[in-house]
C-alpha positions as CSV (number, residue, x, y, z in Angstrom):
1,M,101.5,97.1,67.0
2,T,104.2,96.8,70.1
3,W,107.3,93.9,69.9
4,A,105.1,91.4,72.4
5,S,102.2,92.1,69.6
6,R,104.3,90.6,66.5
7,L,106.2,88.1,68.7
8,L,102.7,86.6,69.9
9,D,101.0,87.1,66.5
10,G,104.2,85.6,65.2
11,A,104.2,82.4,62.7
12,E,106.1,80.5,65.7
13,P,104.5,82.1,68.9
14,P,105.8,81.1,72.3
15,L,103.5,79.3,75.3
16,V,102.7,82.3,77.7
17,L,102.7,80.6,80.7
18,D,100.8,82.6,83.6
19,V,102.2,80.7,87.0
20,R,99.7,83.3,89.3
21,G,97.1,82.0,91.3
22,A,93.5,81.8,90.2
23,A,91.9,84.7,91.5
24,E,94.5,86.8,90.4
25,R,94.3,85.3,86.7
26,A,90.5,85.6,87.4
27,E,91.1,89.8,87.3
28,G,93.0,89.5,84.0
29,F,95.1,87.5,81.6
30,I,97.4,87.3,78.6
31,E,95.0,85.9,75.7
32,G,96.0,82.8,74.6
33,S,97.7,82.0,77.8
34,S,98.0,78.8,79.6
35,H,97.4,79.0,83.2
36,I,98.9,76.6,85.5
37,P,99.0,78.0,89.0
38,P,102.7,77.7,90.8
39,A,101.9,74.6,93.6
40,E,100.3,72.4,90.4
41,L,103.5,73.0,88.3
42,A,105.6,71.0,89.4
43,R,103.1,68.0,89.1
44,R,101.9,69.3,85.6
45,V,104.8,70.1,84.2
46,D,104.7,67.4,81.0
47,E,101.1,69.8,80.3
48,I,104.2,72.2,78.6
49,P,105.4,71.3,75.1
50,A,109.0,70.6,75.2
51,D,109.8,71.8,71.5
52,R,108.5,75.3,71.5
53,P,109.5,78.3,73.6
54,V,107.8,78.9,76.9
55,V,107.2,82.7,78.1
56,V,106.4,82.7,82.2
57,H,105.0,85.3,83.6
58,C,103.2,86.1,87.4
59,A,102.0,89.3,88.8
60,G,104.8,90.7,89.4
61,G,108.3,88.3,89.0
62,H,108.6,86.8,91.8
63,N,106.5,83.0,91.2
64,S,107.7,82.9,87.7
65,S,111.3,83.5,88.2
66,I,110.8,80.2,90.2
67,A,108.7,78.5,87.6
68,A,111.7,79.3,85.0
69,A,114.0,77.3,86.6
70,L,111.6,74.4,87.3
71,L,110.9,74.4,84.2
72,R,114.8,74.6,82.7
73,D,115.5,72.4,85.7
74,R,113.0,69.3,83.9
75,G,114.6,69.9,80.6
76,R,112.3,73.1,79.1
77,A,115.2,74.6,77.2
78,D,113.9,77.8,75.8
79,V,112.2,79.1,79.0
80,S,112.0,83.2,79.3
81,D,110.5,84.8,82.5
82,L,108.3,88.2,81.4
83,L,110.4,90.8,83.7
84,G,107.8,92.6,85.5
85,G,105.2,89.9,85.1
86,Y,102.0,90.7,84.0
87,R,102.1,94.5,85.5
88,A,104.5,94.8,82.8
89,W,102.5,93.4,80.4
90,L,99.5,96.0,80.8
91,T,102.0,99.3,81.0
92,L,103.2,97.8,77.7
93,R,99.7,97.1,75.9
94,A,98.5,100.1,77.2
95,P,97.7,102.7,74.6
96,A,99.8,106.0,74.7
97,E,98.7,108.6,75.8
98,A,98.4,111.8,73.5
């Protein structure tokens, strides 16, 4: 079990926020994640709980960095950016080669 699996399966998991576009999300997503496309985030920020850690991700890191800054600016104190985005997540979740 990876550190990411332990974190997401823990007693108080963070909210995972996918800020990719709909077409990218349709290709795959982190199970249990919420989805708000980047163009909608500013007007939908109230959907993100202020009392829960948030991990934001996009495809590679650029949009999630902007989204994390927006969330912090809007009062969400515990916001992290998944470095490397969804591609990095897939790499971390891939089974090790024998």
